C-alpha angles and dihedrals in degrees: 000000000000119000116223119189116208133175123219113196126178142129122285115291092013095127103262096141093042090052091047092050090050093049091050090048095047091049092050095244093123128029097221137020115251126219125232094216090050092050093228101118127125093230 
């Protein structure tokens, strides 16, 4: 497995955490996408 470091930079409330959750989900790193308002995200 190759590790790739990326940076996601944007203004407050721009969707950085939601994007990160979706990337982790689509690459099979996590089994379900968390929600910011529920407080169950990985980042």
